C-alpha positions in Angstrom: 97.0 29.7 -29.2 95.8 28.6 -32.7 98.7 30.6 -34.4 101.4 29.9 -32.1 100.6 26.4 -33.0 100.6 26.5 -36.4 103.8 28.6 -36.1 105.7 26.1 -34.3 104.9 23.2 -36.8 105.6 25.4 -39.6 109.3 26.3 -38.4 109.6 22.2 -37.7 108.8 21.6 -41.3 111.5 24.2 -42.6 114.1 23.3 -40.2 113.2 19.3 -41.8 114.1 20.7 -45.1 117.9 21.4 -44.3 118.4 19.0 -41.9 118.3 15.6 -40.2 116.2 16.3 -37.2 116.0 13.0 -34.7 114.2 14.4 -32.0 113.0 17.5 -30.0 113.7 19.5 -27.0 111.1 21.1 -25.7 112.4 24.3 -23.5 111.0 26.1 -21.2 107.8 24.0 -20.2 106.2 26.5 -17.9 102.5 25.4 -18.7 100.5 22.8 -20.7 98.9 25.1 -23.0 102.4 26.1 -24.2 103.5 22.3 -24.4 100.2 21.3 -26.1 101.5 22.3 -29.4 104.0 19.5 -29.3 101.3 17.2 -29.8 100.3 18.6 -33.2 104.4 19.0 -34.1 104.9 15.3 -33.3 101.9 14.1 -35.5 102.6 16.2 -38.0 106.2 15.3 -38.6 107.0 12.3 -36.9 109.6 13.3 -34.7 110.1 12.3 -30.8 110.1 14.5 -28.1 113.6 13.4 -26.5 114.1 16.1 -23.5 112.1 18.7 -21.9 112.9 21.7 -19.6 111.3 22.4 -16.7 113.1 25.3 -15.1 115.6 27.6 -16.5 119.1 25.9 -15.2 121.1 23.4 -17.3 119.8 20.9 -14.6 116.8 21.4 -15.5 116.4 19.4 -18.3 114.6 15.8 -18.4 114.1 12.9 -20.3 110.7 13.7 -22.1 108.3 10.6 -20.7 104.9 11.2 -22.5 103.0 9.1 -19.7 103.6 11.9 -17.4 103.1 14.6 -20.1 99.7 13.5 -21.2 98.6 12.8 -17.6 99.4 16.3 -17.0 97.8 17.7 -19.7 94.0 15.7 -19.1 
């Protein structure tokens, strides 16, 4: 899992070099292990998570709530 996390952090850094990123959308949040990498991404890049996908349909997008997320991974 460490490799997956580091790769995601590097991808965000690369995108920041070529565009003005103002927020992240975490799609297909199907487990706290995958979602945990977002903590490192936000910390390293100072970019907020704005939306999360909790299913496979467009209607499954939700506004990100950091309190709910942190409760889920603890």
